ROMAR-947941 format. One record per residue (C-alpha): residue number from 1; residue in one letter; chain; x, y, z. Coordinates in steps of 0.001 Angstrom, whole numbers. Example, Ala and Ser with C-alpha at 12.3 -4.5 7.8 and 13.67 -1.06 7.14 Angstrom:
// residues 2
NODE   n res chain      c1      c2      c3
NODE   1   A     A   12300   -4500    7800
NODE   2   S     A   13670   -1060    7140
// end
This chain:
// residues 397
NODE   n res chain      c1      c2      c3
NODE   1   M     A -120412 -153381   -9130
NODE   2   C     A -119916 -151465   -6165
NODE   3   S     A -122186 -148510   -5801
NODE   4   V     A -120043 -146739   -2661
NODE   5   D     A -118366 -143866   -4387
NODE   6   E     A -114849 -143051   -3559
NODE   7   E     A -115706 -139951   -1208
NODE   8   D     A -117293 -142225     639
NODE   9   L     A -114636 -144960    1289
NODE  10   G     A -112455 -142077    2069
NODE  11   V     A -114716 -141025    4931
NODE  12   A     A -115446 -144138    6196
NODE  13   S     A -111578 -144953    6430
NODE  14   L     A -111329 -141848    8513
NODE  15   K     A -114033 -142713   10648
NODE  16   L     A -112361 -146173   11326
NODE  17   E     A -109076 -144571   11964
NODE  18   S     A -110778 -142341   14952
NODE  19   K     A -112397 -145094   16535
NODE  20   H     A -109058 -146725   17592
NODE  21   Q     A -108208 -143736   19544
NODE  22   L     A -107564 -144763   22951
NODE  23   D     A -108330 -143446   26411
NODE  24   L     A -105203 -143953   28822
NODE  25   K     A -107456 -143310   31875
NODE  26   N     A -108583 -146867   31719
NODE  27   A     A -106340 -148531   29008
NODE  28   L     A -103937 -151550   30180
NODE  29   C     A -100442 -152260   28505
NODE  30   K     A -100742 -154244   25527
NODE  31   R     A  -97866 -156414   26532
NODE  32   C     A  -98253 -157135   30223
NODE  33   S     A -101835 -156628   30657
NODE  34   L     A -101113 -155538   34289
NODE  35   E     A  -99843 -151846   34544
NODE  36   T     A -101444 -148850   33404
NODE  37   A     A -100362 -147480   29892
NODE  38   C     A  -98700 -144304   29468
NODE  39   V     A  -98059 -144303   25765
NODE  40   V     A  -99682 -144976   22854
NODE  41   L     A  -98056 -145922   19561
NODE  42   R     A -100259 -146147   16274
NODE  43   T     A -103589 -144663   17817
NODE  44   K     A -104183 -147995   19157
NODE  45   D     A -101375 -150000   20956
NODE  46   P     A -100680 -149047   24729
NODE  47   Y     A  -97848 -149361   26272
NODE  48   C     A  -96657 -148943   30402
NODE  49   R     A  -93355 -147485   30706
NODE  50   S     A  -91539 -150655   31172
NODE  51   C     A  -92742 -152552   28296
NODE  52   F     A  -92268 -149641   26121
NODE  53   L     A  -88614 -149031   27096
NODE  54   K     A  -88076 -153150   26587
NODE  55   Y     A  -89797 -152855   23193
NODE  56   A     A  -87676 -149826   22120
NODE  57   T     A  -84496 -151256   23130
NODE  58   H     A  -85295 -154934   21526
NODE  59   K     A  -86187 -152776   18120
NODE  60   F     A  -82628 -150843   18381
NODE  61   R     A  -80684 -154239   19061
NODE  62   A     A  -82717 -156110   16214
NODE  63   T     A  -82067 -153315   13861
NODE  64   L     A  -78480 -153406   14155
NODE  65   G     A  -78034 -157273   14867
NODE  66   K     A  -80073 -158505   11876
NODE  67   S     A  -77656 -156354    9369
NODE  68   K     A  -74713 -158142   10985
NODE  69   L     A  -72645 -155495    9828
NODE  70   V     A  -71141 -153962   12923
NODE  71   R     A  -68307 -156137   14159
NODE  72   P     A  -66496 -156557   17565
NODE  73   N     A  -63503 -154182   17974
NODE  74   D     A  -64902 -151818   15487
NODE  75   R     A  -64142 -147897   15846
NODE  76   V     A  -67593 -146426   15530
NODE  77   L     A  -68580 -142732   15139
NODE  78   I     A  -71316 -141635   16550
NODE  79   C     A  -72646 -138298   15267
NODE  80   S     A  -74727 -135971   17708
NODE  81   S     A  -76302 -132637   17109
NODE  82   G     A  -77959 -132717   20590
NODE  83   S     A  -81419 -133786   18875
NODE  84   Q     A  -83781 -136192   20467
NODE  85   S     A  -82825 -138758   18412
NODE  86   S     A  -78918 -137851   18827
NODE  87   V     A  -79416 -138130   23133
NODE  88   A     A  -81677 -141348   22053
NODE  89   L     A  -79289 -143069   19956
NODE  90   L     A  -76229 -142264   23063
NODE  91   R     A  -78608 -143817   25292
NODE  92   F     A  -79121 -146947   23226
NODE  93   V     A  -75697 -147877   22785
NODE  94   A     A  -74756 -146990   26330
NODE  95   D     A  -77284 -149468   27747
NODE  96   G     A  -75547 -151959   24879
NODE  97   L     A  -72271 -151419   26117
NODE  98   S     A  -73090 -151868   29575
NODE  99   E     A  -72068 -155008   31672
NODE 100   Q     A  -75658 -155687   32495
NODE 101   A     A  -76687 -156137   28917
NODE 102   N     A  -77220 -159429   27234
NODE 103   K     A  -74930 -160168   24348
NODE 104   R     A  -73458 -156488   25028
NODE 105   F     A  -72079 -154416   22328
NODE 106   L     A  -68310 -154830   21690
NODE 107   F     A  -67340 -151976   19553
NODE 108   T     A  -65784 -148891   20809
NODE 109   P     A  -67830 -145302   20330
NODE 110   M     A  -66541 -141942   19983
NODE 111   V     A  -68834 -138967   19667
NODE 112   V     A  -68412 -135875   17439
NODE 113   Y     A  -70520 -133015   17469
NODE 114   V     A  -70347 -130641   14136
NODE 115   D     A  -70933 -126702   15121
NODE 116   E     A  -73537 -125288   12527
NODE 117   G     A  -74317 -121988   13993
NODE 118   A     A  -72293 -119459   11495
NODE 119   I     A  -75286 -120437    9042
NODE 120   A     A  -77863 -119912   11514
NODE 121   G     A  -76636 -116574   12851
NODE 122   V     A  -76060 -118257   16507
NODE 123   S     A  -73430 -116033   18704
NODE 124   R     A  -70151 -117341   19819
NODE 125   E     A  -71427 -117975   23378
NODE 126   E     A  -74486 -119951   22611
NODE 127   R     A  -72446 -122045   20218
NODE 128   L     A  -69952 -122758   23115
NODE 129   E     A  -72504 -123196   25495
NODE 130   A     A  -74235 -125949   22969
NODE 131   I     A  -70606 -127633   22518
NODE 132   K     A  -70513 -128047   26171
NODE 133   A     A  -73870 -129212   26807
NODE 134   A     A  -73488 -131771   24205
NODE 135   A     A  -69944 -132671   25693
NODE 136   V     A  -71785 -133208   28982
NODE 137   Q     A  -74421 -135784   27687
NODE 138   A     A  -71363 -137815   26316
NODE 139   G     A  -69451 -137069   29206
NODE 140   H     A  -72104 -138810   31427
NODE 141   L     A  -71667 -142015   29449
NODE 142   S     A  -68183 -141727   29112
NODE 143   F     A  -67868 -141626   25651
NODE 144   P     A  -65126 -139757   24182
NODE 145   F     A  -66202 -136374   22639
NODE 146   Y     A  -65124 -134362   20082
NODE 147   S     A  -66399 -131259   18714
NODE 148   V     A  -65613 -129845   15017
NODE 149   Q     A  -66416 -126681   13025
NODE 150   L     A  -68686 -126766    9989
NODE 151   S     A  -66164 -124427    8080
NODE 152   N     A  -63696 -127405    7932
NODE 153   S     A  -65846 -128824    5172
NODE 154   L     A  -64152 -126370    3058
NODE 155   N     A  -60415 -127900    3417
NODE 156   L     A  -61060 -131476    4428
NODE 157   G     A  -57344 -131863    3931
NODE 158   T     A  -56733 -130655    7458
NODE 159   V     A  -59916 -131249    9589
NODE 160   R     A  -59179 -129564   13171
NODE 161   M     A  -61045 -130849   15831
NODE 162   D     A  -61247 -130074   19748
NODE 163   K     A  -61349 -133275   22288
NODE 164   V     A  -63835 -132100   25060
NODE 165   D     A  -63909 -133631   28508
NODE 166   S     A  -66956 -134313   30436
NODE 167   K     A  -67444 -130901   32116
NODE 168   G     A  -67110 -129418   28965
NODE 169   E     A  -63476 -128362   29080
NODE 170   G     A  -61082 -128474   26235
NODE 171   I     A  -62593 -126214   23283
NODE 172   D     A  -59546 -124484   21943
NODE 173   L     A  -61703 -122190   19731
NODE 174   S     A  -59795 -118691   19292
NODE 175   E     A  -62355 -115985   18117
NODE 176   R     A  -60069 -115300   15099
NODE 177   E     A  -60088 -118257   13715
NODE 178   L     A  -63623 -118837   14299
NODE 179   V     A  -64616 -115654   12316
NODE 180   A     A  -62329 -116288    9473
NODE 181   G     A  -63717 -119609    9164
NODE 182   D     A  -67222 -118500    9534
NODE 183   E     A  -66505 -115864    7181
NODE 184   Q     A  -65952 -118587    4248
NODE 185   L     A  -68974 -120407    5135
NODE 186   L     A  -71230 -117419    5012
NODE 187   A     A  -69532 -116355    1784
NODE 188   L     A  -70708 -119835     242
NODE 189   F     A  -74161 -119837    1540
NODE 190   S     A  -74863 -116181     708
NODE 191   G     A  -74459 -117090   -3275
NODE 192   V     A  -77261 -119711   -2502
NODE 193   T     A  -80530 -118561   -3651
NODE 194   T     A  -83360 -120787   -2142
NODE 195   L     A  -83832 -122888    1101
NODE 196   T     A  -84193 -125877    -747
NODE 197   A     A  -80419 -125794   -2087
NODE 198   K     A  -79034 -124362    1055
NODE 199   E     A  -80602 -127557    2625
NODE 200   D     A  -79049 -129954     309
NODE 201   L     A  -75410 -128168     -14
NODE 202   L     A  -75600 -128435    3907
NODE 203   G     A  -76536 -131997    4300
NODE 204   K     A  -73654 -132429    1497
NODE 205   I     A  -70740 -131146    3255
NODE 206   R     A  -71809 -132118    6547
NODE 207   H     A  -71909 -135788    5345
NODE 208   N     A  -68140 -135106    3669
NODE 209   L     A  -66730 -133505    6844
NODE 210   L     A  -68210 -136070    9283
NODE 211   V     A  -66503 -138966    6646
NODE 212   A     A  -63245 -137081    6934
NODE 213   V     A  -63562 -136659   10912
NODE 214   A     A  -64160 -140630   10914
NODE 215   K     A  -61033 -141466    8791
NODE 216   E     A  -59173 -138909   11241
NODE 217   L     A  -60405 -140728   13976
NODE 218   H     A  -59704 -144269   12315
NODE 219   C     A  -63352 -145139   12518
NODE 220   N     A  -64326 -147666   10002
NODE 221   K     A  -68177 -147559   10994
NODE 222   M     A  -70428 -144397   11439
NODE 223   F     A  -74038 -143982   13240
NODE 224   L     A  -76072 -141309   12165
NODE 225   A     A  -79479 -140480   14462
NODE 226   D     A  -81830 -140038   11333
NODE 227   N     A  -85146 -141809   12318
NODE 228   G     A  -87530 -142961   10272
NODE 229   S     A  -89772 -139744    9924
NODE 230   H     A  -86902 -137632    8893
NODE 231   L     A  -85927 -140421    6154
NODE 232   A     A  -89430 -140640    5053
NODE 233   V     A  -89530 -136789    4520
NODE 234   A     A  -85981 -136773    2888
NODE 235   L     A  -86879 -139781     425
NODE 236   I     A  -90161 -137831    -963
NODE 237   S     A  -88171 -134474    -885
NODE 238   G     A  -85222 -136514   -2853
NODE 239   V     A  -87515 -137573   -5635
NODE 240   A     A  -88787 -133662   -5911
NODE 241   A     A  -85432 -132417   -5988
NODE 242   G     A  -84198 -134829   -8543
NODE 243   R     A  -81587 -137193   -6510
NODE 244   G     A  -83334 -140391   -7532
NODE 245   A     A  -79638 -141771   -7508
NODE 246   C     A  -78881 -140739   -4000
NODE 247   L     A  -81955 -142173   -2485
NODE 248   P     A  -80824 -145697   -1745
NODE 249   S     A  -77387 -143940     311
NODE 250   D     A  -79313 -141175    1748
NODE 251   C     A  -82418 -142719    2901
NODE 252   G     A  -81259 -146660    3527
NODE 253   F     A  -79687 -148663    6714
NODE 254   C     A  -76264 -148593    5010
NODE 255   D     A  -74712 -146063    3256
NODE 256   A     A  -71467 -147490    1507
NODE 257   R     A  -70105 -144904    -538
NODE 258   D     A  -66890 -144454     924
NODE 259   S     A  -65164 -147540    1074
NODE 260   A     A  -63108 -146574    4356
NODE 261   V     A  -66129 -145651    6215
NODE 262   M     A  -69358 -147220    6674
NODE 263   V     A  -72455 -145212    7655
NODE 264   L     A  -75252 -146984    9134
NODE 265   R     A  -78322 -145638   10704
NODE 266   P     A  -79785 -147575   13369
NODE 267   L     A  -82814 -145307   14274
NODE 268   K     A  -84134 -146241   10794
NODE 269   E     A  -87143 -148375   12254
NODE 270   F     A  -88306 -145518   14789
NODE 271   M     A  -90594 -142628   14287
NODE 272   S     A  -90334 -139393   16147
NODE 273   K     A  -92997 -139615   18273
NODE 274   E     A  -91303 -143022   19712
NODE 275   I     A  -88080 -141244   19906
NODE 276   A     A  -89924 -138316   21724
NODE 277   F     A  -91560 -140727   24290
NODE 278   F     A  -88210 -142631   24902
NODE 279   C     A  -86699 -139113   25848
NODE 280   V     A  -89371 -138262   28086
NODE 281   L     A  -89384 -141657   29978
NODE 282   N     A  -85710 -141590   30209
NODE 283   K     A  -85500 -137793   31191
NODE 284   L     A  -83572 -137037   28482
NODE 285   V     A  -82894 -133587   27839
NODE 286   P     A  -81901 -132566   24093
NODE 287   V     A  -79838 -129480   23368
NODE 288   T     A  -81743 -127075   21490
NODE 289   V     A  -79843 -124920   18632
NODE 290   P     A  -81392 -122979   15957
NODE 291   S     A  -81163 -124342   12497
NODE 292   L     A  -80929 -123157    8945
NODE 293   C     A  -84868 -123681    8385
NODE 294   T     A  -85888 -122673   12203
NODE 295   K     A  -89086 -120767   11940
NODE 296   A     A  -89164 -121131    8344
NODE 297   S     A  -93086 -121557    6831
NODE 298   R     A  -94133 -124533    5219
NODE 299   M     A  -93735 -122890    1984
NODE 300   A     A  -90218 -121946    2368
NODE 301   S     A  -88397 -125194    1041
NODE 302   I     A  -89452 -128445   -1062
NODE 303   R     A  -88346 -130527    2383
NODE 304   R     A  -90372 -128517    4723
NODE 305   L     A  -93389 -128240    2594
NODE 306   T     A  -92796 -132489    2026
NODE 307   E     A  -92510 -132741    6059
NODE 308   D     A  -95895 -130644    6377
NODE 309   F     A  -97657 -132957    4100
NODE 310   L     A  -96444 -136485    5417
NODE 311   H     A  -97229 -135280    9025
NODE 312   G     A -100615 -134356    7760
NODE 313   L     A -101132 -137727    6614
NODE 314   Q     A  -99511 -139487    9398
NODE 315   A     A -101919 -137778   11848
NODE 316   D     A -105041 -139687    9850
NODE 317   F     A -103090 -142745    8840
NODE 318   P     A -100183 -143995   11314
NODE 319   S     A  -98491 -146205    8780
NODE 320   T     A  -97695 -143251    6507
NODE 321   F     A  -93869 -143154    7602
NODE 322   S     A  -93368 -146494    7511
NODE 323   S     A  -94856 -147682    4309
NODE 324   V     A  -92900 -144587    2767
NODE 325   I     A  -89786 -146272    4295
NODE 326   K     A  -90715 -149827    3109
NODE 327   T     A  -91264 -148554    -514
NODE 328   G     A  -87881 -147007    -238
NODE 329   D     A  -86219 -149941     943
NODE 330   K     A  -87077 -151493   -2148
NODE 331   L     A  -84661 -148680   -4359
NODE 332   A     A  -81577 -150488   -5643
NODE 333   P     A  -78377 -148379   -5759
NODE 334   P     A  -77194 -147286   -9317
NODE 335   M     A  -74128 -149521  -10683
NODE 336   P     A  -70890 -148347   -9797
NODE 337   A     A  -69114 -146314  -12188
NODE 338   Q     A  -65918 -145069  -12659
NODE 339   Q     A  -66904 -141251  -12219
NODE 340   R     A  -68277 -140349   -8959
NODE 341   C     A  -69970 -136850   -8103
NODE 342   T     A  -67646 -134520   -6797
NODE 343   L     A  -70104 -133087   -3815
NODE 344   C     A  -72334 -136504   -3096
NODE 345   K     A  -69945 -139060   -4171
NODE 346   V     A  -72603 -140992   -5997
NODE 347   S     A  -72038 -142769   -9191
NODE 348   V     A  -72223 -140374  -11928
NODE 349   V     A  -74729 -142061  -14713
NODE 350   Q     A  -73224 -140533  -18171
NODE 351   E     A  -76114 -139612  -19980
NODE 352   E     A  -76004 -139912  -24217
NODE 353   E     A  -76243 -136761  -25875
NODE 354   R     A  -79694 -135749  -26527
NODE 355   E     A  -81186 -133053  -28237
NODE 356   C     A  -83696 -133037  -25413
NODE 357   S     A  -83032 -134219  -22248
NODE 358   S     A  -84510 -133283  -18477
NODE 359   W     A  -81370 -131623  -17498
NODE 360   L     A  -81140 -129355  -20739
NODE 361   A     A  -84897 -128575  -20088
NODE 362   T     A  -84165 -127675  -16649
NODE 363   R     A  -81396 -125424  -18011
NODE 364   F     A  -83222 -123723  -20528
NODE 365   S     A  -85888 -122902  -18414
NODE 366   R     A  -83759 -121276  -15649
NODE 367   Q     A  -82363 -119376  -18569
NODE 368   L     A  -85781 -118196  -19847
NODE 369   V     A  -86849 -117110  -15971
NODE 370   A     A  -83223 -115237  -15732
NODE 371   M     A  -84256 -113232  -18797
NODE 372   E     A  -87612 -112383  -17817
NODE 373   S     A  -86386 -111084  -14537
NODE 374   S     A  -83151 -109646  -15413
NODE 375   V     A  -81116 -112010  -12605
NODE 376   D     A  -77755 -113882  -13668
NODE 377   A     A  -79069 -117446  -13978
NODE 378   G     A  -75852 -118542  -11881
NODE 379   P     A  -72914 -120491  -13029
NODE 380   W     A  -73159 -124043  -14858
NODE 381   V     A  -70324 -125929  -14110
NODE 382   T     A  -71564 -129267  -14190
NODE 383   E     A  -68357 -131376  -14906
NODE 384   G     A  -68395 -134176  -12416
NODE 385   L     A  -71420 -133735  -10730
NODE 386   C     A  -74717 -135940  -10817
NODE 387   Y     A  -78023 -134478  -11478
NODE 388   G     A  -78989 -133363   -8166
NODE 389   C     A  -75852 -131771   -7512
NODE 390   R     A  -76269 -129776  -10843
NODE 391   L     A  -79488 -128230   -9583
NODE 392   T     A  -78010 -127485   -6481
NODE 393   V     A  -74944 -125581   -8046
NODE 394   A     A  -77689 -123716  -10608
NODE 395   D     A  -79267 -122362   -7672
NODE 396   M     A  -76019 -120497   -6770
NODE 397   A     A  -75953 -116537   -7687
// end
């Protein structure tokens, strides 16, 4: 029988992890053993600049290649937010489309930028500058660039887009139209009481808008710039938020909820650290735009708390994010159903009428809190919504 306590094992494992910390001053590249290393991955794998870029390019092409979902002559919409992951995705695609690339990509790329500055309180001038900066990035790679306002998500029947050239010109956005759309958007988000529900609602309407833009541009594929670190956080926070049925689609490589547009996440195997190294070594400058949770505390939402928790584990155990992602890959989507959620388009599983269920318990708890605080419990319009979207609607005052 082992006499070692679990606490002793934990301390020993932490000491073992710390022994793998490398000093870059004398470290040679793991692959070529010739050049001095400039980056370290997983706390123990040193790479020089050339080998790291080859490693990153091979990982990206392998992720797309093994799926065999992208075909020649496909029209692919690349969703860019200006972040490090977005600019890295654009660079990966551009390198794959170049004439010098081995087995070059044969699809037709387009880039779209969704302006979400209204809900973050960003001024009109700053939003226009961000659109121009993102357009210049895409223009340097000779990609067609379109910008769309988030307020278009409130009326998907008529999506209004602006085609912006490589110099950032072509934005036809009058102040009257901008103010009118922003007022509708702010009225929607002002009725949401928690940051968790606001982030969930933003993700849903943004996704629906991007799918509508893809259909408008006749694109049958869509690339999202979600990397493995973001997806791991989304997976755990999705479980905590009661969105288990959506996790295979929200966090997997392929999202086929819409039969006309297949959503792919080619950066799924990359961690945020690898993306940051790739941008630095290629001198890629992201577009910095405030978001809904900018400067929010770690306790502000379920996602922020989950992110802080996972990053704390990742610092001591470098395989944390990859383990979460591999576990999420084993999740199977729900069986196709005739009814789909109005908001997130996932199949709605019809629950049997029972005297006690998780949904009824949640509703009863919120009603008790509302009675004690003399606050309205909010509308309970649940017709056609999945369980996760019911909770989002429940947080609307």
